[in-house]
C-alpha positions as CSV (number, residue, x, y, z in Angstrom):
1,M,-24.9,14.7,-2.6
2,S,-22.8,12.9,-5.3
3,E,-19.3,12.2,-5.6
4,R,-16.9,14.6,-7.6
5,M,-15.8,12.7,-11.0
6,V,-12.8,13.6,-12.4
7,R,-10.7,12.5,-15.7
8,C,-8.6,10.4,-14.3
9,V,-5.0,11.4,-15.5
10,K,-3.6,8.0,-14.7
11,L,-6.2,6.0,-15.6
12,G,-7.6,7.4,-18.6
13,Y,-11.4,7.5,-17.7
14,E,-13.8,9.4,-15.2
15,A,-13.9,7.8,-12.3
16,A,-14.6,9.2,-8.5
17,G,-12.4,12.4,-7.5
18,L,-10.6,12.8,-4.1
19,D,-12.7,14.4,-1.4
20,K,-9.8,17.4,-1.4
21,P,-5.9,17.9,-2.3
22,P,-3.9,15.8,-1.0
23,F,-1.8,18.4,0.5
24,K,-1.4,21.8,-0.2
25,G,0.7,23.5,-3.4
26,E,0.5,23.3,-6.7
27,L,0.8,19.7,-7.2
28,G,-1.5,19.2,-4.3
29,Q,-3.8,21.4,-6.6
30,K,-3.3,19.3,-9.6
31,L,-3.6,16.1,-8.0
32,F,-7.1,16.9,-6.8
33,E,-8.0,18.4,-10.2
34,N,-6.8,15.1,-12.3
35,V,-6.7,12.3,-10.0
36,S,-9.3,9.6,-8.9
37,K,-9.4,7.5,-5.7
38,E,-8.6,4.8,-7.3
39,A,-5.6,6.0,-8.5
40,W,-4.3,7.7,-5.7
41,R,-5.0,4.4,-3.6
42,M,-2.6,2.7,-6.6
43,W,-0.1,5.4,-5.9
44,L,-0.4,5.3,-2.0
45,E,0.6,1.2,-1.9
46,H,3.4,2.1,-4.5
47,S,4.8,4.9,-2.5
48,K,4.9,2.6,0.4
49,M,7.2,0.4,-1.8
50,L,9.6,3.9,-2.7
51,V,9.6,4.7,1.5
52,N,10.6,0.8,2.0
53,E,13.1,0.2,-0.8
54,Y,14.9,4.2,-0.7
55,R,15.0,4.2,3.6
56,L,13.1,7.3,2.6
57,D,13.0,9.5,6.0
58,M,9.8,11.8,5.8
59,T,11.0,14.1,8.0
60,S,13.8,15.4,5.9
61,P,13.5,17.9,2.9
62,A,15.7,15.8,0.6
63,H,13.7,12.5,1.0
64,Q,10.4,14.6,1.0
65,K,11.4,16.3,-2.2
66,L,12.7,13.4,-3.7
67,W,9.0,11.1,-2.5
68,F,6.9,14.3,-4.5
69,G,9.2,14.2,-7.5
70,E,8.0,10.4,-7.7
71,C,4.4,11.4,-7.1
72,D,4.9,13.6,-9.7
73,K,6.1,11.9,-12.3
74,Y,3.9,8.5,-11.2
75,F,0.5,10.9,-12.4
76,F,2.3,13.4,-14.9
77,G,5.5,11.9,-16.0
78,E,7.1,9.4,-17.6
79,G,5.8,6.9,-14.1
80,S,7.4,6.2,-11.2
81,Q,10.2,3.4,-11.6
82,L,10.9,0.8,-9.1
83,P,14.2,1.0,-7.6
84,P,16.8,-1.1,-9.3
85,E,17.5,-3.6,-6.3
86,F,13.6,-3.8,-6.0
87,K,13.0,-7.9,-6.1
88,G,9.1,-7.9,-5.1
89,G,7.6,-10.6,-3.0
90,D,7.9,-13.4,-6.4
91,D,11.0,-14.4,-5.3
92,K,10.9,-15.5,-2.2
93,K,11.7,-19.2,-1.4
């Protein structure tokens, strides 16, 4: 069985698509149709940073809304931004 291919909205080229929508609803379907596995892995890494930096409690509806909003912006908007306080790993001494 060959992999399903999509023209990835994030990468800008054709790549292997997700096996199934990552979650229910309109955004999940939109991601399934337009996002590659590679780009989804990139988002998961980015979203880990968001969860940690914003100290998101993913059981909180407000925090879920923020996370889904950042996901939508990451793929279909202006891009998900790093938190203003985020320093990354480069400045450790």
